[in-house]
C-alpha positions, 0 to 999 in steps of 0.5 A: 625669056618669059614662056607664053601663058594665059597668066601672062597674056592677062599680066600684059593686059593688066600693065596695059590697062594701068598706063592708059587708064587716066579716069574719065575725060574731063567735061565742059561742067561749070563751077558748081560754086559758080552757079551757086554764086550766080543763083544766089545773087539772083536770088537776092536781087529777086527777093528785094524786087519783090520786097518792093512789090509788096510795099507799092501793093501796101501803097496802092491799097491805101491810095485806092478810094482816095479823092483825086487818087486816080492818077497815084493809082496808075503810077503805082501799078506801072512800078508794080508792072515794071518790078513783076518784069524785072522779076521775070528777068532774074526767073530768066537768068536763074532758067538760063544759069540752071539749063546750062548746069543741067546740060553740063551735068547731063553730059557728064553724066553720059560720059561717066556712064560710057567710061562705066561701060567701058571698064565693066567690059575690061572687068568682064573680060578678066572674069572670063579669063580667070574662069577659062584659066582656072585657079591660079596657084602663086606658089606653083607659078613662083616655084616653076621658075627656071632662073631667079631673073625668071622668078622676079619677072613671075612675081611682078606680073602677078604683082600687076595682075592683082594690082590691075584686078584690084584697080579695076573693080575699085574703078567701076565701084567708083563710077557706079557711085558717081553715076548715082550720084549725077543721076541724083543731083541732076534730079535735084536741079530738074526739080528745082529748074521745073520750080522756077519755070512754074514760078515763072508761069505765075509771074507771067500771069501776075503781069497779065493780071496787073496789065489789065488792072491798068487797063482798067484803070486808064478807063476809069481815069479817063471816064472820070476826067471827062466826068470832071471836065464836064462837072467843071464846064457846068460849074462855070457855066452855073457861076456865069449865070448867077453873076448873070442874074446878080448882073442884071439885078444890079442894073435894075437896083441902079436903075431903080436908084436913078428914077426915084433919085434916091440911093438904097441903103445896104442892110450889111455894114463892115459891123456886121463882119464876123457877126452873121449867123451861119445859114446852116449849122455844120461842116464846111465841105469847101472854102472860097477860091480855087480848089485843088483836085489832083490836075483839076482845078475847080473855081469855087466863089463861095463855101459848100457846107454839109448838113442833113437833107431838108435841114432848114436854111436861114437867110443870113440878114435881112433883105429882099428876095431878088430871084429864085432860079430853079435848076437840076442841081437844085434851086437857087435863092438870091437876097438883095440886101440893098447898096449892091450886097447880095446872098446866094443860097444855092443846092436847095431842095426846095424853097418856101419864099417867093420873088419880092418878098421882104425876109428877115435876118434868121428867117428860113427860106428853104431847105437843104438839098445837094446830091443824094450822097452828099447833102449840102448848101453852096453859100455865097456873099457878093460885094459892091465892087467898081465893075459890079458885086463881086465874090468874097469869102463869105466866112469873114462876115458869119460868125466865128465857131469855137 
C-alpha cells in the first residue's frame, strides 16, 4: 500500500484532471466559411445593384433638360428608388449575418474565458501545493520505495504529476492566446458591423433624397402637364378662331362673287407649287400635322419658322389683306389670294399693313415676334375645299432649300 503524502495527493489530483479534461465546451458558433460565403454573396449582389444605380444616374443626367423628358426622368428616379431599396435589403442581410457572428463569437469568447478561469484556479492550486510541499527530490522519493511494485507506482505518480503540470501550463497559455485572438476577431467583426451600419444609414439618406426628388418631379410633371393642357386648349381655341375667321372671309368672298356675277381668279395656281419664296428665312421648328410630345399631341395646321425677333416677314404672293387679328400671343395677318386660297402669318410682333390693302409678292407685312426665348412665326396656307378652305402643308408650296 502506498503511504499518503502531499506529492501523492497531488499526483491523484493530476490523474483525475487528465481524465476529466476534454477542452472547452463546444459552442454554437457559426462556421466561419459559411459566414464568409454569405457575406461575399451579399457583397457581389450589392456591387451589381450599385452599378445598376450608377447607370441609372448617368441616364438621368442625359434625360434631364430634354423636351418631353419628364416621364422618362420620373421612371428613372423610381428605378433608382427600387435599387436603393435592394441595397438596403442586402445591408440588412449583412447586418443579420454579422450580428449572428458577433453574438456567436461573444458566447465562444465568454466560454473560453470561463474555461481559462477554471484552469487558472487549478494552476494556482498546484502552485500553492508545490509551495507548501517544498522542492520534490525525485531520487529520494524513488529510493525510499519499499518494494519494486512501490517503485513503479511512485514512478507513475511522478510522471503523472510532471505530465499534468506541463499540460496545465500549456492549457492556460493556449486559452490565453485563444482569448486574445477571439477578442481581436470580435473587435474586427464589430468594427465591420459598425461600417455596414454607417453605410446603411447613408443609404437611408440616399433613399430619402431620391424620394424627395421623386416628389419634386411629380409636382413638376403635374405642373407641366397642366401647363401643356392649358397650352393645348389655347392653341385649339386659336386654331378654331382662325378657321372661323377664314370661313367668314370665304362666305363674304362668295357673297361678293354672287353679287358681282363673276368668280374671282386666284393668284395661286398649281404651277406655283414648290416655287413660292419663304415668308422668312429660318429653321423649321415644327411641321404641318399633329406633333407628338411625350403623351401630348399638339395640332399643327402650319409650319413654325425660327428667325430673330424683328426680322421682316414677307407675303408669299400677291393678294388682299383680308384680316389683321391681334392676340396676346402675337398678331396675325390673313391674305386673300382669291378663288378660296388664303395665307396666314401668325406670331407677328407688329404689322405694317392694314385690312383691304393690296400687297405684292415679297412685300413686307410685319416683323417676327413669337416667344421671348423662342422668336418665330407660324405660316399657313388654306386651299379651297368642298366644305370651305382647309389647311394644307404649306411647305409643298414653298421653294425648296439647298
